[in-house]
TORTOR-308409 format. One line per 2 residues: number of its first residue (from 1); for each residue x, y, z of N, C-alpha, C. Coordinates in steps of 0.1 Angstrom, whole numbers, plus 2048, in hexadecimal, padded with zeros to 3 digits. Example, Ala and Ser with C-alpha at 12.3 -4.5 7.8 and 13.67 -1.06 7.14 Angstrom:
% residues 2
1 = 884:7C7:84E:87B:7D3:84E:884:7DF:84E  880:7EA:847:889:7F5:847:881:800:84F
***
This chain:
% residues 333
1 = 808:7F4:800:800:800:800:809:80D:800  815:80D:808:81D:819:808:824:81C:7FB
3 = 827:811:7F4:82E:813:7E6:824:819:7DD  817:815:7DD:80D:81A:7D4:80A:829:7D7
5 = 809:82C:7E4:807:83A:7E8:813:843:7E3  81F:83E:7E4:82B:846:7E0:82A:848:7D1
7 = 826:83E:7C9:825:840:7BB:81B:84A:7B7  80F:849:7BE:804:853:7BC:809:861:7BF
9 = 810:863:7CA:815:871:7CD:81F:876:7C3  828:86D:7BE:831:871:7B4:82B:876:7A7
11 = 820:86E:7A3:819:872:797:812:87F:798  80C:881:7A4:805:88E:7A6:80E:89A:7A7
13 = 81A:898:7AD:823:8A3:7AD:828:8A7:79F  82B:89C:797:82F:89F:789:825:8A6:782
15 = 818:8A3:783:80D:8AA:77C:80C:8B8:781  80D:8BA:78E:80D:8C8:793:818:8D1:78E
17 = 824:8CB:78D:82F:8D2:787:82D:8D6:779  827:8CD:771:825:8D0:763:81A:8DB:762
19 = 810:8DB:76A:806:8E5:76A:80C:8F3:76D  815:8F3:778:81C:900:77B:824:905:770
21 = 82C:8FD:769:834:901:75E:82C:907:753  821:900:750:818:906:745:812:913:749
23 = 80E:915:756:809:922:75B:813:92D:75A  820:92A:75D:82A:934:75C:82D:938:74E
25 = 82C:92E:745:82E:931:737:823:93A:732  817:938:737:80C:941:733:80D:94F:738
27 = 812:950:744:815:95E:749:81F:965:742  82A:95E:73E:834:964:736:82F:969:728
29 = 827:961:722:821:966:715:819:972:717  811:973:722:809:97F:725:812:98B:727
31 = 81D:98A:72E:826:995:730:82C:99A:723  830:991:71A:836:995:70E:82D:99B:704
33 = 820:998:705:816:99D:6FB:80C:9A5:703  810:9B2:706:807:9BB:70D:7FB:9BF:704
35 = 7FE:9C2:6F7:7F4:9C7:6EE:7EC:9BC:6E8  7EF:9B0:6E9:7E8:9A4:6E3:7E1:99C:6ED
37 = 7D5:9A1:6F1:7CD:99A:6FB:7C7:98D:6F6  7C3:98D:6EA:7BD:980:6E4:7C7:975:6E3
39 = 7D3:977:6DE:7DC:96C:6DE:7E0:967:6EB  7E0:970:6F5:7E3:96C:703:7D8:963:708
41 = 7CC:966:705:7C1:95E:709:7C2:950:703  7C5:950:6F6:7C7:943:6EF:7D1:93B:6F5
43 = 7DC:941:6F9:7E7:939:6FF:7E3:934:70D  7DB:93C:714:7D6:937:721:7CD:92B:71F
45 = 7C4:92C:715:7BC:920:713:7C4:914:70F  7CE:916:707:7D6:90A:703:7DD:905:710
47 = 7E2:90E:718:7E9:909:724:7DF:902:72D  7D3:907:72E:7C9:900:737:7C6:8F2:731
49 = 7C4:8F1:724:7C2:8E4:71E:7CD:8DA:720  7D9:8E0:71E:7E5:8D7:721:7E5:8D2:72F
51 = 7E1:8DB:738:7E1:8D8:746:7D7:8CD:749  7CB:8CE:743:7C1:8C4:745:7C6:8B7:73F
53 = 7CC:8B7:733:7D2:8AA:72E:7DC:8A4:737  7E4:8AD:73D:7EF:8A8:746:7E8:8A1:752
55 = 7DE:8A8:757:7D7:8A2:763:7D1:895:75F  7CA:894:753:7C4:887:74F:7CF:87D:74E
57 = 7DA:880:748:7E5:876:747:7EA:872:754  7EA:87B:75E:7EF:878:76B:7E5:86E:771
59 = 7D8:870:76F:7CE:867:775:7CF:859:76F  7D1:859:761:7D3:84C:75B:7DF:845:760
61 = 7EA:84D:762:7F6:846:767:7F4:841:775  7ED:849:77D:7EA:844:78A:7E1:837:78A
63 = 7D7:837:781:7CF:82B:780:7D7:81F:77B  7E0:822:771:7E8:817:76C:7F1:811:777
65 = 7F6:81B:77F:7FF:816:78A:7F8:80E:794  7EB:812:797:7E3:80B:7A1:7E0:7FD:79C
67 = 7DC:7FC:78F:7D9:7EF:789:7E6:7E6:789  7F1:7ED:785:7FD:7E5:786:801:7E0:793
69 = 7FE:7E8:79E:800:7E3:7AB:7F7:7D8:7AF  7EA:7D9:7AA:7E1:7CE:7AD:7E5:7C1:7A6
71 = 7EA:7C3:79A:7EE:7B7:792:7FA:7B1:799  803:7BA:79E:80F:7B4:7A4:80B:7AD:7B1
73 = 802:7B3:7B9:7FE:7AC:7C5:7F7:79F:7C1  7EF:79F:7B7:7E8:792:7B3:7F1:788:7AF
75 = 7FB:78C:7A6:805:782:7A2:80E:77D:7AD  810:786:7B7:818:781:7C2:811:778:7CB
77 = 804:77B:7CE:7FD:773:7D8:7F7:767:7D1  7F4:767:7C4:7EE:75C:7BD:7DF:75D:7BE
79 = 7D8:75B:7B2:7CA:75D:7B1:7C3:751:7B8  7BA:753:7C2:7B4:748:7C9:7AA:740:7C0
81 = 7AB:733:7C0:7A2:72B:7B8:796:727:7C0  78B:723:7B9:77F:71F:7C0:782:711:7C6
83 = 77B:70F:7D2:77C:702:7D8:773:6F8:7D1  774:6EC:7D5:76C:6E1:7CE:75D:6E3:7D1
85 = 75A:6E7:7DE:74C:6E9:7E1:746:6F5:7DB  74F:6FE:7D5:74A:70A:7CF:749:709:7C0
87 = 74D:6FE:7BA:74D:6FC:7AC:73F:6F6:7A8  73C:6F9:79B:72F:6F4:795:732:6E7:78E
89 = 72E:6DB:793:731:6CE:78E:723:6C7:78B  722:6C1:77F:717:6B9:77B:71A:6AA:77E
91 = 712:6A3:786:714:695:789:709:68D:782  70D:683:77B:704:679:774:708:66B:777
93 = 6FF:662:77A:702:654:77E:6F9:64B:777  6FE:63F:774:6F6:634:76E:6F9:627:776
95 = 6EF:620:77A:6F0:614:782:6E7:609:77D  6EC:5FC:780:6E4:5F1:77D:6E5:5E7:789
97 = 6D9:5E5:78F:6D9:5DD:79B:6CF:5D1:799  6D3:5C5:79D:6CB:5B9:79C:6C4:5B7:7A9
99 = 6B7:5B6:7A9:6AF:5B5:7B6:6A6:5A9:7B5  6A1:5A5:7C0:697:59A:7C0:689:59E:7BC
101 = 685:5AA:7C1:678:5AF:7BE:67A:5BD:7B8  677:5BF:7AB:679:5CB:7A4:670:5D6:7AA
103 = 664:5D4:7AB:65A:5DE:7B0:65E:5E3:7BE  661:5DA:7C7:665:5DE:7D5:672:5E6:7D4
105 = 67B:5E2:7CC:688:5EA:7CB:686:5F7:7C5  67D:5F8:7BC:679:605:7B6:673:60F:7C0
107 = 66A:609:7C8:664:611:7D3:66E:616:7DD  678:60E:7E0:682:611:7EA:68B:61C:7E4
109 = 68E:61B:7D7:697:625:7D1:690:633:7D0  683:633:7CD:67B:63F:7CD:67B:645:7DB
111 = 679:63D:7E5:678:642:7F3:686:648:7F7  691:642:7F3:69E:647:7F6:6A1:655:7F0
113 = 69D:656:7E3:69F:663:7DC:696:66E:7E2  68A:66A:7E5:681:674:7EB:686:679:7F9
115 = 68B:670:801:690:673:80E:69D:67C:80C  6A4:67B:801:6B0:683:7FF:6AC:691:7F9
117 = 6A0:694:7F7:69B:6A0:7F1:69B:6A1:7E2  69B:695:7DC:69A:694:7CD:68C:690:7C8
119 = 68B:68C:7BC:67F:688:7B6:682:67E:7AA  677:678:7A5:678:66E:79B:675:675:78D
121 = 67F:675:784:67E:67B:777:678:672:76D  679:665:76F:674:65B:765:673:64D:76B
123 = 668:646:767:666:639:76D:660:630:762  668:626:75E:664:61C:754:666:60E:75A
125 = 65B:606:759:65B:5F9:75F:656:5EE:755  65B:5E2:756:656:5D7:74E:654:5CB:758
127 = 648:5C7:75A:645:5BB:763:645:5AE:75B  64F:5A6:75E:64F:598:758:655:58E:762
129 = 64E:58E:76E:652:584:778:661:587:77C  669:57C:77B:676:57D:780:67F:585:776
131 = 67A:588:76A:682:590:760:67D:59E:75F  677:5A3:76A:671:5B1:76A:67D:5BB:76A
133 = 67A:5C7:765:684:5D1:764:67D:5DF:768  685:5E8:76D:680:5F5:770:68C:5FF:76E
135 = 68A:609:767:694:614:765:68F:621:76B  696:626:774:692:632:77B:69C:63D:779
137 = 697:649:776:6A0:655:774:69D:65E:780  6A7:65F:789:6A6:665:796:6AE:672:796
139 = 6A8:67D:79B:6AF:68A:79D:6B1:68C:7AC  6BE:68E:7B0:6C1:690:7BE:6CA:69C:7C0
141 = 6CA:6A2:7CB:6D3:6AE:7CD:6E2:6A9:7CC  6EA:6B2:7C6:6F8:6AF:7C3:700:6AB:7D0
143 = 6FC:6B2:7DB:703:6AF:7E8:701:6A1:7ED  6F6:69B:7E9:6F2:68D:7EE:6F3:683:7E3
145 = 6FA:686:7D8:6FB:67D:7CD:701:670:7D0  70D:670:7D6:715:664:7D9:70E:65C:7E4
147 = 708:662:7EE:701:65B:7F8:6F5:653:7F2  6EE:659:7E9:6E2:653:7E3:6E7:647:7DA
149 = 6F2:649:7D3:6F7:63E:7CB:6FA:632:7D3  701:634:7DF:704:629:7E8:6F7:622:7ED
151 = 6ED:62A:7F0:6E1:624:7F5:6DA:61C:7EA  6DA:620:7DE:6D4:619:7D3:6DC:60C:7D0
153 = 6E9:60C:7D2:6F1:600:7D0:6EE:5F5:7DA  6E8:5F9:7E6:6E5:5EF:7F0:6D7:5E8:7ED
155 = 6D0:5EC:7E3:6C3:5E6:7E0:6C4:5D7:7DC  6CF:5D4:7D6:6D1:5C6:7D1:6E0:5C4:7CE
157 = 6E2:5BD:7C3:6F0:5BA:7BF:6F3:5C3:7B3  6FD:5CC:7B6:700:5D6:7AC:708:5D0:7A1
159 = 704:5D2:794:70B:5CC:789:713:5D7:781  70F:5E3:781:716:5ED:77A:714:5FB:780
161 = 71F:603:780:71D:611:785:727:61A:77D  721:625:778:729:62F:771:725:63D:776
163 = 72F:644:77A:72D:652:77F:736:65B:777  730:666:772:736:670:76A:735:67E:770
165 = 73F:686:76F:73F:694:775:743:69D:76A  73D:6A9:76A:741:6B3:760:742:6C1:768
167 = 74D:6C7:767:74F:6D4:76E:74B:6DF:764  741:6E7:768:73C:6F2:760:73E:6FF:767
169 = 748:700:770:74A:70C:777:74D:718:76D  755:716:764:759:720:75A:74D:725:752
171 = 744:71B:74E:738:71F:747:72F:727:74F  72E:724:75C:725:72C:765:72A:73A:767
173 = 738:73B:769:73E:749:76A:73C:751:75E  73E:74A:752:73D:751:746:72F:756:743
175 = 725:74E:747:717:751:745:713:75D:74E  718:75D:75B:716:768:764:71B:775:75E
177 = 727:775:759:72D:781:754:725:786:747  721:77D:73F:71A:780:733:70C:785:737
179 = 706:780:741:6F8:785:745:6F9:793:74A  704:796:753:705:7A3:758:707:7AD:74C
181 = 710:7AA:743:712:7B3:737:705:7B5:72F  6FE:7AA:72D:6F2:7AB:725:6E7:7B3:72C
183 = 6E6:7B2:739:6DD:7BA:741:6E0:7C9:73F  6ED:7CC:740:6F1:7DA:73E:6ED:7DF:730
185 = 6EF:7D7:726:6EB:7DA:718:6DC:7DC:717  6D4:7D4:71E:6C6:7D6:71D:6C2:7E3:724
187 = 6C8:7E6:72F:6C5:7F3:736:6C9:7FF:72E  6D4:7FE:727:6D8:809:71E:6CF:80B:713
189 = 6CA:7FF:70D:6C0:801:702:6B3:807:707  6AF:803:713:6A3:809:718:6A4:818:71A
191 = 6B0:81D:71F:6B2:82B:721:6B2:832:714  6B8:82D:70A:6B8:833:6FC:6AA:833:6F7
193 = 6A2:829:6F9:694:828:6F4:68C:833:6FB  68E:836:707:687:840:70E:68A:84E:709
195 = 696:850:703:69A:85D:6FD:698:85E:6EE  691:854:6E8:690:854:6DA:687:860:6D6
197 = 68B:867:6CB:684:873:6C6:67D:871:6B9  67F:866:6B2:679:864:6A5:673:856:6A4
199 = 66A:854:69A:664:846:699:66F:83C:694  677:840:68B:682:837:686:68B:832:692
201 = 68F:83C:69A:698:839:6A5:690:830:6AF  683:833:6B1:67B:82B:6BA:67A:81C:6B6
203 = 678:81A:6A8:676:80D:6A3:684:805:6A4  68E:80B:6A0:69B:805:6A0:6A0:801:6AF
205 = 69D:80A:6B8:6A0:808:6C6:698:7FD:6CC  68B:7FC:6C8:682:7F1:6CD:687:7E4:6C8
207 = 68B:7E3:6BB:691:7D7:6B6:69D:7D3:6BD  6A6:7DC:6C0:6B3:7D9:6C6:6B0:7D5:6D5
209 = 6A6:7DB:6DB:6A3:7D7:6E9:69D:7C9:6EA  695:7C6:6E0:68F:7B8:6DF:69A:7AE:6DD
211 = 6A3:7B1:6D5:6AE:7A7:6D2:6B7:7A5:6DF  6BA:7B0:6E5:6C2:7AF:6F1:6BB:7A8:6FC
213 = 6AE:7AA:6FE:6A6:7A3:708:6A5:794:705  6A4:791:6F8:6A4:782:6F4:6B1:77C:6F7
215 = 6BC:783:6F5:6C9:77D:6F8:6CB:77B:707  6C6:785:70F:6C7:784:71D:6BE:778:722
217 = 6B2:776:71D:6AA:76B:721:6B0:75D:71D  6B7:75D:712:6BE:750:70E:6CA:74D:718
219 = 6D1:757:71C:6DC:755:725:6D7:751:733  6CC:757:737:6C6:754:744:6C1:745:744
221 = 6BB:741:738:6B6:733:737:6C2:729:738  6CD:72C:732:6D8:724:732:6DE:723:741
223 = 6DE:72E:748:6E2:72E:756:6D9:725:75E  6CC:727:75C:6C2:71F:764:6C4:710:761
225 = 6C7:70C:755:6C9:6FE:751:6D5:6F9:758  6E0:700:758:6EC:6FC:75F:6EA:6FB:76E
227 = 6E2:705:773:6E0:704:782:6D8:6F8:785  6CE:6F4:77D:6C6:6E8:77F:6CF:6DC:77F
229 = 6D8:6DB:775:6E1:6CF:774:6EB:6CE:77F  6F0:6D9:784:6FA:6D9:78F:6F3:6D7:79C
231 = 6E7:6DC:79E:6E1:6DB:7AB:6DA:6CD:7AD  6D5:6C7:7A2:6CF:6BA:7A3:6D6:6B0:799
233 = 6DC:6A6:79F:6E3:69C:797:6D9:691:792  6DD:68A:788:6D4:680:781:6DA:672:783
235 = 6D2:669:788:6D6:65B:78A:6CC:652:782  6D1:64A:779:6C9:641:771:6CB:633:777
237 = 6C1:62D:77D:6C2:620:783:6BA:616:77C  6C0:60A:778:6B9:5FF:772:6B8:5F4:77C
239 = 6AC:5F0:77F:6AA:5E5:789:6A5:5D9:781  6AC:5CE:782:6A8:5C2:77A:6A6:5B7:784
241 = 69D:5AD:77F:69A:5A1:787:6A5:597:788  6A3:58D:790:6AE:582:791:6B1:57A:785
243 = 6A7:579:77C:6AA:571:76F:6AF:57A:764  6B1:586:766:6B7:58F:75C:6C6:58C:75A
245 = 6CB:58E:74E:6D9:58C:74B:6E1:595:753  6ED:590:758:6F6:598:760:6FD:5A3:759
247 = 6FD:5A2:74C:705:5AC:744:6FD:5AF:738  6FF:5BB:732:6F8:5BF:726:6FD:5B6:71A
249 = 6F4:5B5:711:6F6:5AC:705:701:5B3:6FD  70B:5AC:6F9:715:5B2:6F1:713:5AD:6E2
251 = 719:5B5:6D9:718:5B2:6CB:720:5A6:6C8  71A:59B:6C2:721:58F:6BF:720:58C:6B0
253 = 72A:584:6AB:72A:580:69D:72D:572:69C  72A:56B:691:72D:55D:68F:721:556:689
255 = 723:549:686:719:541:67F:70D:53E:689  711:53B:695:706:537:69F:6FE:544:6A2
257 = 705:54F:6A3:6FD:55B:6A6:6F4:55F:69A  6F9:55D:68E:6F0:55F:682:6E4:555:682
259 = 6E8:548:685:6DD:53E:685:6D2:541:68F  6D7:546:69B:6CE:549:6A6:6C5:555:6A2
261 = 6CB:55F:69B:6C3:56A:697:6BA:567:68C  6BE:55E:682:6B5:55A:678:6A9:552:67D
263 = 6AC:549:687:6A1:541:68D:697:54B:694  69C:555:69B:692:55E:6A1:68A:566:696
265 = 690:569:68B:689:570:681:67F:567:67B  683:55A:679:679:550:673:66D:54E:67C
267 = 670:54D:689:664:54B:692:65C:558:693  662:563:692:65A:570:692:651:571:685
269 = 657:56D:67A:650:56D:66D:644:563:66D  647:557:673:63C:54D:673:631:552:67D
271 = 635:558:687:62A:55E:690:622:568:689  628:571:682:621:57B:67B:618:575:670
273 = 61D:56A:669:615:564:65F:609:55D:665  60B:556:670:600:54F:676:5F6:559:67C
275 = 5FA:565:680:5F1:56F:685:5E9:574:67A  5EF:577:66E:5E7:57B:662:5DD:571:65E
277 = 5E2:564:65E:5D9:559:659:5CD:558:663  5CF:559:670:5C4:559:679:5BB:564:677
279 = 5C0:570:673:5B7:57B:671:5AF:57A:664  5B4:573:65A:5AD:571:64D:5A4:565:64D
281 = 5A7:55B:655:59F:54E:654:590:550:656  58C:558:65F:57D:55A:660:577:55F:653
283 = 57D:568:64D:578:56D:640:578:563:635  582:55A:635:582:54F:62B:577:546:62E
285 = 574:543:63A:569:539:63D:55B:540:63A  55A:54D:63D:54D:553:63B:54A:556:62C
287 = 555:558:624:552:55B:615:557:550:60C  562:549:610:567:53F:607:55E:532:606
289 = 558:52E:611:550:521:611:543:524:608  53B:52E:609:530:530:600:534:531:5F2
291 = 53F:538:5EF:543:539:5E1:547:52C:5DB  54E:523:5E3:552:516:5DE:545:50E:5DB
293 = 53B:50E:5E4:52F:506:5E2:528:50B:5D6  527:518:5D3:521:51D:5C7:528:519:5BB
295 = 535:519:5BB:53D:514:5AF:53A:506:5AC  53A:4FD:5B6:537:4EF:5B4:529:4ED:5AE
297 = 51F:4F4:5B3:511:4F2:5AE:511:4F6:59F  517:501:59B:517:506:58D:51E:4FB:584
299 = 529:4F5:589:52F:4EB:580:527:4DF:57E  520:4DB:588:517:4CF:587:50B:4D2:57E
301 = 506:4DE:57E:4FB:4E1:575:500:4E1:566  50C:4E6:564:511:4E6:556:513:4D7:551
303 = 517:4CE:55A:519:4C0:556:50C:4B9:553  501:4BC:55A:4F4:4B5:559:4EB:4BB:54E
305 = 4EF:4C7:549:4E6:4CD:53F:4E6:4C5:532  4D9:4C3:52A:4D8:4BB:51E:4DF:4C2:512
307 = 4E5:4B9:508:4EB:4BF:4FD:4E1:4C6:4F3  4E5:4CF:4EB:4DC:4D6:4E1:4D6:4CC:4D7
309 = 4C9:4CD:4D2:4C3:4C5:4C9:4C7:4C9:4BB  4CB:4BF:4B2:4CF:4C1:4A4:4C5:4BB:49B
311 = 4C1:4C0:48F:4B8:4BA:485:4BD:4AD:47F  4B4:4A3:47C:4B7:496:477:4AF:494:46A
313 = 4B2:48A:461:4AB:486:455:4B2:48B:449  4AB:489:43D:4B1:48C:430:4B5:49B:42F
315 = 4AC:4A3:435:4AF:4B2:434:4BC:4B5:43A  4BF:4AE:445:4CC:4B1:44C:4D8:4AE:444
317 = 4D6:4A3:43A:4E2:49F:432:4E4:4A8:426  4DA:4B0:422:4DC:4B8:416:4E5:4C4:419
319 = 4ED:4C7:40F:4F5:4D3:411:4ED:4E0:411  4F2:4E9:418:4EA:4F6:418:4EA:4FC:40A
321 = 4DE:501:406:4DC:508:3F9:4E3:515:3F9  4E8:518:3ED:4EF:524:3EB:4E5:52F:3E8
323 = 4E7:53B:3EB:4DE:546:3E8:4DE:549:3D9  4D2:54E:3D3:4D1:550:3C5:4DA:55B:3C0
325 = 4DF:55A:3B4:4E9:564:3AF:4E2:571:3AD  4EA:57B:3AF:4E6:589:3AE:4E8:58D:3A0
327 = 4DD:592:399:4DF:597:38B:4E9:5A3:38A  4F0:5A2:37F:4FA:5AD:37D:4F3:5BA:379
329 = 4F8:5C4:37C:4F2:5D1:378:4F5:5D4:36A  4EB:5DA:363:4EC:5DD:355:4F4:5EA:353
331 = 4FB:5E9:347:503:5F5:343:4FA:5FF:33C  4FF:609:337:4F7:613:330:4F3:60F:322
333 = 4E9:616:31B:4E4:612:30D:4EF:611:303
***
């Protein structure tokens, strides 16, 4: 602190000396120019302007010295970093637990999360006796994340656990700074809008204010989203019955795998074919049987119908008579 005060005093004394020298120069010019009052006034104005510039330079130098002293102090002491409990961290976890009773374990998991101050974000269950499954999406406070994970692991035999963390402290700090700046821009646009004097200025300022307010709302929404993710962690728990496979199905290749897949497809196709046949069979019985009976009756009638009667006797053996000849047309006289 003593060194900074000494530097400030030195800068101020230097500025005062410059002002005094400029004032003496102005007085000398007044004495030498008794008959020229206007030039003397001009010189005084110039001297006053130079004095003001010198004072401004002194203030700037003093501010720069103060900033330099602060930087020196900061670099010497070291910038303090945020502690772990002050950082913004997003926790996400995935678990798979094998239990004897899926429904009872799901109720216990929901009770544990509720007691910790969280809630259920999703609940999907499939009841199939010993192969039942339940997938719960749980939201718990970040401070109680690890404790809830341990409690959920005690519901049965834990088969898998994955925990991921993401530090978003820099994003939160950046959003805070951008929000402060954007709020200042919005207030500035509102002040300019209040002083608008023409319709064109009014319209342009309203559009600018709307754009700035929309940007501010977007930044605040991002901050709320990060605050929700950092304050409430997400745990996805899969509860499976005792007959469920102990590991996820992995991608396999080979002849037996292809044969197994083809057999499953064949059974599925036959099931679909039989289903379609069962749906069409009543219509075939209702319409096909009467049509078949009708066709059989018509064929029998055609077989039993008598043949057509043909003429018999001498007249039947005579050849058909030819038509009489047509007389030729006469030519002219």
